C-alpha positions as CSV (number, residue, x, y, z in Angstrom):
1,M,-34.5,0.6,-56.9
2,V,-32.9,0.0,-53.9
3,Q,-29.3,1.5,-53.9
4,E,-26.0,-0.6,-53.4
5,P,-24.4,-0.2,-49.9
6,S,-21.5,1.8,-51.4
7,K,-23.9,4.1,-52.9
8,T,-26.6,4.3,-50.1
9,R,-27.2,8.1,-48.9
10,W,-27.2,8.9,-45.4
11,I,-27.3,11.6,-42.9
12,W,-25.2,11.9,-39.9
13,V,-27.2,13.0,-37.0
14,D,-24.8,14.8,-34.1
15,S,-27.0,17.4,-32.3
16,D,-30.1,17.3,-29.9
17,H,-31.6,19.8,-32.3
18,Q,-31.3,17.1,-34.9
19,V,-32.4,14.5,-33.2
20,T,-35.7,16.4,-32.2
21,Q,-36.4,17.3,-35.6
22,L,-35.8,14.0,-37.0
23,C,-37.6,11.5,-34.9
24,E,-40.9,13.9,-35.3
25,E,-40.3,13.7,-39.5
26,I,-40.1,9.7,-38.9
27,S,-42.8,9.7,-36.6
28,C,-44.8,10.7,-39.8
29,N,-44.0,7.7,-41.5
30,G,-45.6,4.1,-41.0
31,A,-42.3,2.2,-40.4
32,V,-38.9,2.6,-39.8
33,A,-36.0,0.6,-39.9
34,V,-33.9,0.4,-36.7
35,D,-30.0,-1.1,-35.7
36,T,-27.3,-0.1,-33.8
37,E,-23.9,-0.6,-33.5
38,F,-22.1,-1.1,-30.2
39,R,-18.4,-2.7,-28.3
40,R,-18.7,-5.0,-25.9
41,R,-15.4,-6.1,-25.6
42,D,-14.3,-5.4,-21.9
43,T,-17.8,-4.5,-20.6
44,F,-20.5,-6.3,-19.3
45,F,-23.1,-4.1,-20.4
46,P,-22.8,-2.9,-24.5
47,Q,-21.4,0.2,-25.2
48,V,-23.6,2.1,-27.6
49,A,-21.5,3.5,-30.6
50,L,-24.0,4.5,-33.5
51,L,-27.9,4.4,-34.1
52,Q,-29.0,3.8,-37.3
53,L,-32.5,4.4,-38.9
54,A,-33.9,4.6,-42.2
55,T,-37.3,5.0,-43.8
56,T,-38.0,3.7,-47.6
57,E,-36.5,7.3,-48.6
58,H,-34.4,8.2,-46.2
59,C,-31.4,7.1,-44.1
60,W,-29.7,8.4,-40.4
61,L,-26.6,7.7,-38.4
62,L,-26.9,8.9,-35.4
63,D,-24.0,9.6,-33.0
64,P,-24.7,8.6,-29.3
65,L,-21.2,9.8,-28.3
66,V,-22.3,13.2,-28.5
67,I,-26.2,13.2,-28.5
68,R,-27.1,14.2,-24.7
69,D,-31.2,14.4,-25.2
70,V,-32.3,11.0,-25.6
71,A,-36.0,11.6,-25.2
72,P,-37.0,11.9,-28.7
73,I,-35.4,9.0,-29.6
74,K,-37.1,7.1,-26.7
75,Q,-40.2,8.4,-27.6
76,L,-39.8,7.0,-30.9
77,L,-39.0,3.6,-30.2
78,V,-42.3,3.3,-27.8
79,S,-44.6,5.2,-30.3
80,P,-47.4,3.0,-31.2
81,N,-47.9,4.7,-34.3
82,V,-44.7,3.8,-36.0
83,V,-43.8,0.3,-36.7
84,K,-40.0,-0.5,-35.7
85,V,-38.2,-2.7,-37.9
86,L,-35.5,-4.8,-36.6
87,H,-33.4,-7.9,-37.4
88,S,-32.1,-10.5,-34.6
89,A,-32.8,-7.8,-32.4
90,S,-32.0,-9.5,-28.7
91,E,-28.5,-7.7,-28.7
92,D,-30.2,-4.4,-29.6
93,L,-32.8,-4.7,-27.2
94,E,-30.5,-5.4,-24.6
95,V,-28.5,-1.6,-25.9
96,F,-31.8,0.1,-26.0
97,A,-31.9,-1.2,-22.2
98,H,-28.9,0.0,-21.0
99,W,-28.7,3.2,-22.7
100,L,-32.4,3.9,-23.0
101,G,-34.0,2.4,-20.3
102,A,-36.5,1.1,-22.5
103,G,-37.2,-0.9,-25.4
104,P,-39.0,-0.8,-28.9
105,T,-43.0,-1.4,-28.8
106,H,-45.1,-2.2,-31.8
107,W,-41.9,-3.7,-33.4
108,V,-41.2,-6.2,-35.5
109,D,-38.1,-9.1,-35.7
110,T,-37.5,-9.8,-39.3
111,Q,-35.7,-13.0,-38.3
112,K,-38.7,-14.1,-36.8
113,A,-41.3,-13.1,-39.4
114,A,-38.8,-14.9,-41.9
115,A,-39.1,-17.8,-40.1
116,M,-42.9,-17.7,-39.9
117,L,-43.1,-16.7,-43.5
118,N,-41.3,-20.4,-44.3
119,L,-38.5,-18.2,-45.7
120,G,-35.8,-19.8,-43.8
121,F,-35.4,-20.5,-39.5
122,G,-32.4,-17.9,-38.1
123,L,-31.8,-16.4,-41.4
124,S,-28.8,-13.7,-41.2
125,Y,-29.3,-10.2,-42.4
126,R,-27.2,-10.6,-45.7
127,A,-29.1,-14.1,-46.2
128,L,-32.5,-12.5,-46.2
129,I,-31.8,-9.2,-48.1
130,Q,-30.3,-12.0,-50.9
131,Q,-33.2,-13.9,-50.6
132,L,-36.1,-11.0,-51.1
133,L,-34.0,-8.4,-52.9
134,G,-31.3,-10.3,-55.0
135,T,-28.7,-7.7,-53.6
136,E,-25.1,-9.0,-51.6
137,L,-24.1,-7.1,-49.1
138,A,-20.4,-6.5,-48.0
139,K,-18.9,-7.8,-44.6
140,D,-15.8,-5.5,-44.7
141,E,-16.6,-3.6,-41.5
142,T,-18.1,-6.4,-39.5
143,N,-15.1,-6.0,-36.9
144,S,-14.9,-2.1,-36.7
145,D,-14.3,-0.4,-33.7
146,W,-17.5,1.4,-33.5
147,L,-16.5,3.9,-30.7
148,A,-13.4,5.6,-33.0
149,R,-14.2,8.9,-34.1
150,P,-14.3,10.2,-37.0
151,L,-15.8,6.9,-38.9
152,S,-14.7,6.1,-42.2
153,P,-17.0,6.9,-45.3
154,S,-17.1,2.7,-45.5
155,Q,-17.9,2.3,-42.1
156,C,-21.0,4.5,-42.4
157,D,-22.0,3.1,-45.8
158,Y,-21.7,-0.4,-44.2
159,A,-23.7,0.9,-41.1
160,A,-26.3,2.6,-43.4
161,A,-26.8,-0.2,-45.2
162,D,-27.7,-2.4,-42.3
163,V,-30.9,-0.4,-42.3
164,T,-31.5,1.1,-45.9
165,F,-31.8,-2.4,-47.4
166,L,-33.9,-3.6,-43.9
167,A,-36.3,-0.6,-44.7
168,A,-36.4,-2.1,-48.3
169,C,-37.3,-5.8,-47.2
170,W,-40.3,-5.0,-44.5
171,P,-42.9,-3.7,-47.0
172,V,-42.2,-6.9,-48.9
173,M,-42.7,-9.1,-46.0
174,E,-45.7,-7.3,-44.7
175,Q,-47.9,-7.9,-48.0
176,M,-46.7,-11.6,-47.7
177,A,-47.5,-11.8,-44.1
178,A,-51.1,-9.9,-44.8
179,Q,-51.8,-12.0,-47.4
180,R,-51.5,-15.2,-45.3
181,G,-53.4,-13.5,-42.4
182,I,-50.6,-13.9,-39.6
183,L,-49.3,-10.2,-39.5
184,D,-50.9,-10.0,-36.1
185,W,-49.0,-13.1,-35.1
186,I,-45.8,-11.7,-36.2
187,Y,-46.3,-8.5,-34.1
188,L,-46.9,-10.6,-31.3
189,E,-44.1,-13.0,-31.6
190,S,-41.7,-10.0,-32.0
191,A,-43.2,-8.3,-28.4
192,A,-42.5,-12.0,-26.7
193,K,-38.7,-11.4,-27.6
194,T,-36.5,-11.0,-24.3
195,I,-33.3,-8.9,-24.0
196,G,-30.4,-10.7,-24.2
197,G,-32.1,-13.9,-26.1
198,K,-32.3,-17.3,-24.4
199,G,-29.7,-16.2,-21.6
200,P,-26.5,-17.4,-20.3
201,L,-27.5,-21.2,-19.7
202,A,-28.1,-21.5,-23.3
203,K,-24.4,-21.4,-23.8
204,F,-23.8,-24.7,-21.7
205,K,-24.4,-27.1,-24.5
206,S,-24.0,-30.4,-22.7
207,A,-25.8,-29.0,-19.4
208,W,-29.0,-31.0,-20.4
209,K,-26.4,-34.5,-19.6
210,L,-26.3,-33.1,-15.9
211,P,-28.3,-34.7,-13.4
212,P,-30.9,-32.4,-11.2
213,T,-29.0,-31.2,-8.4
214,Q,-25.5,-30.3,-10.8
215,L,-28.0,-28.8,-13.0
216,A,-29.5,-26.8,-10.4
217,T,-25.9,-25.8,-9.1
218,L,-24.8,-24.9,-12.4
219,Q,-27.9,-22.3,-12.8
220,A,-26.7,-20.8,-9.0
221,L,-23.7,-20.1,-10.2
222,I,-24.2,-18.9,-13.4
223,D,-26.8,-16.3,-11.7
224,W,-23.8,-15.4,-9.0
225,R,-21.4,-15.0,-12.1
226,E,-24.1,-12.8,-13.6
227,A,-24.5,-10.6,-10.3
228,H,-20.6,-10.0,-10.2
229,A,-20.3,-9.1,-13.8
230,R,-23.1,-6.8,-13.9
231,Q,-22.0,-5.1,-10.5
232,K,-18.4,-4.6,-12.1
233,D,-19.3,-4.1,-15.9
234,K,-16.8,-6.7,-16.7
235,P,-17.6,-9.7,-19.1
236,R,-18.5,-12.9,-17.8
237,S,-15.5,-14.8,-18.5
238,W,-13.3,-11.8,-16.7
239,I,-15.2,-13.2,-13.7
240,L,-15.0,-16.9,-14.2
241,A,-14.7,-19.0,-17.0
242,D,-17.6,-21.3,-18.8
243,K,-15.2,-24.6,-18.1
244,A,-14.8,-23.6,-15.0
245,L,-18.3,-23.1,-14.0
246,F,-19.4,-26.2,-15.6
247,E,-16.7,-28.2,-13.9
248,L,-17.9,-26.6,-10.5
249,A,-21.3,-27.9,-11.0
250,Q,-20.0,-31.5,-12.0
251,R,-17.6,-31.9,-9.0
252,M,-19.3,-29.6,-6.8
253,P,-16.7,-29.0,-4.1
254,E,-16.8,-28.6,-0.7
255,S,-13.9,-26.8,0.5
256,S,-10.9,-24.4,-0.9
257,H,-8.6,-27.1,-1.5
258,Q,-11.2,-28.8,-4.1
259,L,-11.5,-25.6,-5.4
260,A,-8.2,-25.3,-6.4
261,G,-8.5,-28.5,-8.2
262,I,-10.7,-26.8,-10.5
263,D,-9.3,-26.5,-14.2
264,G,-9.1,-23.0,-14.7
265,M,-10.0,-21.4,-11.5
266,P,-7.7,-18.4,-10.5
267,S,-6.1,-18.7,-7.5
268,S,-7.3,-14.8,-6.9
269,M,-10.7,-16.0,-7.1
270,I,-10.5,-18.7,-4.5
271,R,-8.9,-15.9,-2.0
272,R,-11.6,-13.4,-3.0
273,H,-14.6,-15.3,-3.6
274,G,-13.8,-18.7,-2.4
275,K,-16.5,-19.0,0.4
276,A,-19.0,-17.3,-1.7
277,L,-18.6,-20.0,-4.3
278,L,-18.6,-22.8,-1.8
279,D,-21.8,-21.2,-0.1
280,V,-23.7,-21.2,-3.6
281,I,-22.7,-24.8,-4.4
282,A,-23.8,-26.0,-0.6
283,K,-27.1,-24.4,-0.8
């Protein structure tokens, strides 16, 4: 029987030696549930704050703020002998790419798998657990500062629940998929998932209404902002707001004076990058 989140047992891991032993232990299992906690308030790249791992018997919380040797973690994630089980994994893939320089292989996204099993499209983790295990998960620590130390017991219980119940769900889903003959398909669909999901253009819900030239301009401006955000490691909105970006594509200004008429366009942006923006639009 799966334990309630408040009673979930977990082991705190904060040394390289523990990590090595843990990854060797997990390598003997057929599957491991994986999740991350991170912060992305004032940076472009996610700041990893916690890595959660769980089998059907044990749960571990790894502290990446003090762990220095991440090679065993990377080796576990790419191991073809262990199924890595994640839910709605696009952001976790970003975390792994920035932190480890690699993502999981031989893995499954249970959100994708749930849709393919006709359990529901775009199911949240809480909804999946409720449907398959009949357990209601708490939301108390959703907005926690995961970079703070020490983490509170309630934070740790919450983080552990994110993988403990996932580890319990996967055998059920795996059996359902095997019975329907779609298990290999689920693995293929998960492997096709890309870092960051659909990309920044998908956030512009009205982009499809733009004429081809304006749509191409919007994409070029998005690419320009993306490059600057990455270089400075700052949130996209700190470089230029979505609203201003969309209006630039709509109006396609040709001068600094016209740039100044764009709603939400900072004067400092015009001084520093006005010519570059006009060049992007002109092209």
